[in-house]
TORKOL-4160 file (C-alpha; in steps of 0.2 Angstrom, whole numbers, padded with zeros to 4 digits, m for minus):
79
<pt num="1" X="m0112" Y="m0100" Z="m0213"/>
<pt num="2" X="m0117" Y="m0103" Z="m0195"/>
<pt num="3" X="m0135" Y="m0109" Z="m0194"/>
<pt num="4" X="m0148" Y="m0100" Z="m0184"/>
<pt num="5" X="m0156" Y="m0106" Z="m0168"/>
<pt num="6" X="m0171" Y="m0108" Z="m0177"/>
<pt num="7" X="m0163" Y="m0119" Z="m0192"/>
<pt num="8" X="m0155" Y="m0130" Z="m0178"/>
<pt num="9" X="m0172" Y="m0133" Z="m0170"/>
<pt num="10" X="m0180" Y="m0137" Z="m0185"/>
<pt num="11" X="m0167" Y="m0150" Z="m0189"/>
<pt num="12" X="m0169" Y="m0156" Z="m0171"/>
<pt num="13" X="m0187" Y="m0159" Z="m0172"/>
<pt num="14" X="m0184" Y="m0171" Z="m0187"/>
<pt num="15" X="m0174" Y="m0183" Z="m0178"/>
<pt num="16" X="m0182" Y="m0198" Z="m0172"/>
<pt num="17" X="m0188" Y="m0197" Z="m0153"/>
<pt num="18" X="m0172" Y="m0207" Z="m0148"/>
<pt num="19" X="m0160" Y="m0194" Z="m0155"/>
<pt num="20" X="m0169" Y="m0180" Z="m0149"/>
<pt num="21" X="m0168" Y="m0188" Z="m0131"/>
<pt num="22" X="m0149" Y="m0190" Z="m0134"/>
<pt num="23" X="m0148" Y="m0172" Z="m0140"/>
<pt num="24" X="m0157" Y="m0165" Z="m0125"/>
<pt num="25" X="m0147" Y="m0176" Z="m0113"/>
<pt num="26" X="m0130" Y="m0169" Z="m0121"/>
<pt num="27" X="m0136" Y="m0150" Z="m0121"/>
<pt num="28" X="m0143" Y="m0153" Z="m0103"/>
<pt num="29" X="m0125" Y="m0159" Z="m0097"/>
<pt num="30" X="m0117" Y="m0145" Z="m0106"/>
<pt num="31" X="m0128" Y="m0132" Z="m0097"/>
<pt num="32" X="m0125" Y="m0140" Z="m0080"/>
<pt num="33" X="m0106" Y="m0141" Z="m0082"/>
<pt num="34" X="m0104" Y="m0123" Z="m0089"/>
<pt num="35" X="m0096" Y="m0111" Z="m0078"/>
<pt num="36" X="m0109" Y="m0100" Z="m0068"/>
<pt num="37" X="m0108" Y="m0081" Z="m0069"/>
<pt num="38" X="m0100" Y="m0073" Z="m0055"/>
<pt num="39" X="m0113" Y="m0065" Z="m0042"/>
<pt num="40" X="m0101" Y="m0055" Z="m0033"/>
<pt num="41" X="m0104" Y="m0037" Z="m0033"/>
<pt num="42" X="m0091" Y="m0024" Z="m0041"/>
<pt num="43" X="m0078" Y="m0016" Z="m0028"/>
<pt num="44" X="m0086" Y="0001" Z="m0022"/>
<pt num="45" X="m0078" Y="0016" Z="m0020"/>
<pt num="46" X="m0075" Y="0034" Z="m0028"/>
<pt num="47" X="m0067" Y="0026" Z="m0043"/>
<pt num="48" X="m0077" Y="0011" Z="m0045"/>
<pt num="49" X="m0088" Y="0018" Z="m0060"/>
<pt num="50" X="m0073" Y="0025" Z="m0069"/>
<pt num="51" X="m0062" Y="0008" Z="m0067"/>
<pt num="52" X="m0077" Y="m0002" Z="m0074"/>
<pt num="53" X="m0077" Y="0008" Z="m0090"/>
<pt num="54" X="m0058" Y="0008" Z="m0092"/>
<pt num="55" X="m0054" Y="0002" Z="m0109"/>
<pt num="56" X="m0071" Y="0001" Z="m0115"/>
<pt num="57" X="m0071" Y="0018" Z="m0124"/>
<pt num="58" X="m0065" Y="0024" Z="m0140"/>
<pt num="59" X="m0060" Y="0041" Z="m0146"/>
<pt num="60" X="m0056" Y="0048" Z="m0163"/>
<pt num="61" X="m0042" Y="0059" Z="m0156"/>
<pt num="62" X="m0025" Y="0053" Z="m0155"/>
<pt num="63" X="m0014" Y="0055" Z="m0139"/>
<pt num="64" X="0002" Y="0049" Z="m0133"/>
<pt num="65" X="m0004" Y="0032" Z="m0128"/>
<pt num="66" X="m0012" Y="0029" Z="m0145"/>
<pt num="67" X="0004" Y="0033" Z="m0155"/>
<pt num="68" X="0017" Y="0028" Z="m0141"/>
<pt num="69" X="0030" Y="0022" Z="m0152"/>
<pt num="70" X="0031" Y="0037" Z="m0162"/>
<pt num="71" X="0032" Y="0049" Z="m0147"/>
<pt num="72" X="0044" Y="0037" Z="m0138"/>
<pt num="73" X="0055" Y="0038" Z="m0154"/>
<pt num="74" X="0054" Y="0056" Z="m0154"/>
<pt num="75" X="0059" Y="0057" Z="m0136"/>
<pt num="76" X="0074" Y="0046" Z="m0139"/>
<pt num="77" X="0082" Y="0054" Z="m0153"/>
<pt num="78" X="0097" Y="0065" Z="m0153"/>
<pt num="79" X="0094" Y="0082" Z="m0153"/>
């Protein structure tokens, strides 16, 4: 099981001061080397909102795209 942040902090507080400083130095280094989130604005336009939502929704209804292999098999079958 993954420890919680609170459990990690409690254990870190029990470390000797030199180990606490070492841990702080390592964590600070990780924070400064982490990639920063992009601050660029999303593209504007009439479809920007729809494109931002693309692929994020789920529906309980099946359609051709949800069952494409079955539909492709039916389309390619000899009649």
